[in-house]
N, C-alpha and C positions, 0 to 999 in steps of 0.2 A: 299359488291359487288364493286371490281375494275371497272374504266372504263376505257375500251378497247382501245378510243382514246388516241392520244397522246395530244391533245389539252385539256387542263383542261378547264372545265365549272365554269366561275364568275359569284355568284349572289348576287345581292344588291339591296336596294330601298329605297325610300324617299317618305315621307306624302305630299299630298296636301292639308296641314293645313293651307297656309296663304303664302304671299309672303317671297321668300328666302331671306336672308340677310347672312353677313358675316360669323355667326357661323356656318351657315349651308356649305358655300362656303369651308371654312377651316377646319370644322368637317367633310363632307362626297365630297361635290360633285369634290373638286379635284383630291381626291382618284379614284371615280370614272373614271373621264376624263381620268387619267392615266391607269387605269386597262383594258379600253375597248381593249389597242392595247397588253396586255400581256396573252390574251385567248379567248374562246370565253364566250361573257360576254353578260349577261342577266340583264337587268335593268327595273324595274318598279317602277310604281308611285302605289304608297300602297293606294289606295283610299278606299279600303273596312277598312283597319285599321285606317282610318282617322274618320271614323265613329262613332268611341268608343267615339268623343269628339267633331265632327261636326255634328249636326243635321239640315242642310242648305243645300236642294239639288243646288240651284243655285249658291250658293258658291263652293261647292264643284265641281260641273263641272267646274266651270270658275278656281278654283286654279288647277285643273287638269290638262285643257288646258295648264296654265299659266307656270306651271312646265316644260310641254314638250316645250313651247316655249323659255323657260330660259336656259332648259340643252343643245337644240340645238345651240343658240346665244352662250353660253359660250363652245361646240367644241362637242359636243358629235357626232358623227360618226354614224347615222345608218346603213351603209354600214360595219361598224366595229362591230356592237354589235347589240342583240336584244332589244329594246327600246319600252315600251308598259305599256298600264295601268290593272290592277289586275284584275279589272272586268270582262278584255276581255278574261279571263282564266278560263270558270267555272271548270275544272278539280280541280284547287284549293281547291275551296269549298268540292267537294267531298271527296278528300284526306284529308281535313282540319277535316271532320265528322268523319269519319274512327280514325283517329287517336286518335280524341274526346275521342272514345268510349276505347279508350286502355289507357288512362291517367288518372291516380291517382290524385283525388281532392287536395291529399295533395300536389304533385307536383307544382298544380298550387299555392296553399296556400302560398309558399315558395316564389314565383314571387318577386324578389328586386322591380321590375318598380310597381307591383301590390302596394306592403306593402307602398313604398313610397309615393303612391298617397294617399291610407288610411290615413297614419300618418299625412299628410298635411290639413286633415277634406275632401278630397273630396268623393263624394258617387259614388265609379265606379259601372260600370253596367257588365254584363255578357261578353259584348264584349270584356272589358279592363282585365277582370279576364283569357277568356281562351284566349287573346291575343296570348301568347307564341306557341297555338297550331297552331294557323292558319299561323303564322310566319314559323314553322316548315314546314307546306304544302307549303309555299310559296320557301321554301329552295330546300325539297324534290321532288317537283312532275317535276325537270329540268335534276334531278340527278348532282346536283350542287358538284364539288370539294372542292372550297373553297369560304368562305363567308366573305367579308373583312368587319370587325366591329370595333367598340370602343372597349375600355375594358367594359363598364357597358353594351355592350349585350352578354357577353363571355356567360353567365348564359342560356340564350336562345338558343345560338348555342348546348351547353350541352344537355338542352332539347332535341333539333332537334334529335342529334345524338341517344339519348337514345328512342327517340319514334321508329326512323329509324328501330332501333337494335329489336326492341320490335315487332314490325311489323313484318319484316322477321322471327324473330324466332316462334312467336305464328302460322303462315300461313307456314312457312316450306319452305322459299326460298329465294332467294338475290333479291327483290321485290325495295329495298330503296338504294340508294349509301349512305354509312357514309361519311357525311360533317367534312370538317376542318373549324376552323375557321383561318382568319389571324387578328391578332389583328391589327388594322391601328395606325401606330406610329402617336399620336394625337401631334398636336399645344397645348401649354399652353392654359388654356380658355381663349376665344374669350372675351373682356369684351364690355359689353352694354354702353350706353351713361351715364348710371349710376352705372357705376363700379360695378356692378352685371353681371354672366355669360350673355350673350347676350340670351334673350330669347323673342320670341311672346307672351309668356305668362306674361312676365314684362313691355311690350311695351318699351322697351328700344333700339329696333335695327336700325341698318344702313342697309338698304336693297341692295342686290347687284346693283341692277339696279335704286338705288335714283340719281338722278343728279341735278345740276342746286340749285336753291336756296333752295331744300328740303335735298339735301345733304350736304349743306353748312351749312344750321341749327341746322342738328344733330350733324355733327362732330365739330361746335363752342360749343355743348350742352355736350362734353365729361364732365364728373364731374371731378376737378381737385382740389389739394390743394391751400392754399393761399402763398404757398411761395414769396417774394417778387421778381420783376423782373430782379434785379441786382445779386441776390444771388445764387449760385450754386444750383442745381435741383438734386434728386435721379432721374434716367431714369427707374430703377428696380421696383420703387413704384408707376410710374405712367403710368395710364390707355390709354392716349395717346400715350404714345411711345410704352405699349404694343402692340397698333394695328400698328402702324408705322413699329415695325420690322416685322410683317405680310408680308408686302407690300414692303418695301427696299431692295437692294441689301445690299451686305456684308458691302461694301463702303460706301453707303449713312447712312447705320444704325451705322456704326463707326463715321462718320460725325457729326451725329446728337447727340449721345451719346456723343462727346466732348464738343459739342456745350452747353446741358444741364448742363454738370460738371464745365464748365467754366463760368457760370453765365452771366447776360446779354441777356438772350435767355428765353424769356418770354412763357408760355403756348399758347397763342397767335400767337407766331411763329410757335410752334410745331403742332397746330392744321389747321396752314396754308400748312404746309408742308404734313401733312398727309391728307388733301383736294386733293391735288394734286396729289400725289401716288395713293389715291384711282381713283379719276377722269382720270388717265391714265392708272392704271393696266385695267379699264374695259370698257376702251375707242373701244375697234374694238368690244367688245361684245354686247356695246350698239347699235352700228350702225348695226350689223347683225339680232338684235333683231325686231329693226326699222323697216328692210327689210322684216323680216321674217312676225311679226304681219301683214303685208298688204298680206299676202299669207296664211290663216287659213285653205285651202283646203290642202296644201302640210303640214302642222303638223297632220292634223287628217289624212291624207293620210298616214303620217309615224307610226301615231300610229296604224292605222288598219293592216295594212302588220308586224307592229311588234306583234302583239297579234295573228295575226294568226301563226307567224311563232313559238312562244311561246305556242299556241294550240299544234301544229302539236306535239312538243316535250314534252308536258306534257300527252297528249295521248298515245304516247308510253310507257309512265311511269305507266300509270292510266289501261291499259287494263289488263295488268296480274294481278294487284290488284285486280279489281272487280272480275276475273273470281277465284282467289283464296279466295276471301271475300264470293261468291256466292249472290254479287249482279248483279242481272238480269238486262238491260237496252236495251230496245226493239227497240230502235230508235238510228240514226247517230249523232253525235255531231255538224256536220253540216248540217242537214237536215232541 
């Protein structure tokens, strides 16, 4: 099904599973902020998805609000995009169930994310097993054209495309748009303070809105080797420099790289450079967040309005599917 509008619909989401960190920012958030100016962007806080690993109602509610606050502080413009909570669009669960009835179990068993978690010894639940079906519904319910994702999510976009085509074929119509993945050019893996990939599950994160003593303690804790101060160092094998490269200008990067290679530049010096770069980079966003945190009604009203817009789009898609599948509903979604 071809979208007749000239403006492409862009769709992406983020889970409210804890405080946002530098890995989240460079892996997804920065791209989200950029894409809001390039089309009809829909961004959702995936609170249903987060329930596959988070079963604490108070935390989920807090994290959902905090994600909204963080995105607004970082530059999300609710006048340029539709920003909302996944749970404010009941049609997505309707579509997920219908798609689930068309999904072979073998397709879910091949899911890379599911298999990876099983291999790690986790005991996955049904929600995690069928995660790609709900993700497909998230994508398809708005007739999304473009879905910016990392390379690790490419399989799930292919599942979405397959399920959309399957529903269209079985019920004899062009009910769902076939989306295209946009593989985001990712930065190199963002290292955490222990050198592993930055992740909440490793408890090794530097959070976006860390500041003061908390930020300093984390930066100064980034693991390094024992090369003496006076000796030259290899910047490309240093986790501190890997973080510096994310923030510094091209000229600043070249300057610091030269200092590494010249010797007489210790890891303590590098960490102080990193601390200053992070502090400056997020200074304006921290100020905006402080202001916004004093007006929680504004944040909630923004989510409420975004949810309304998302439901309206979703209902346009869902109505013909209900009719085609024979699902009778005797009430209005707004009643």
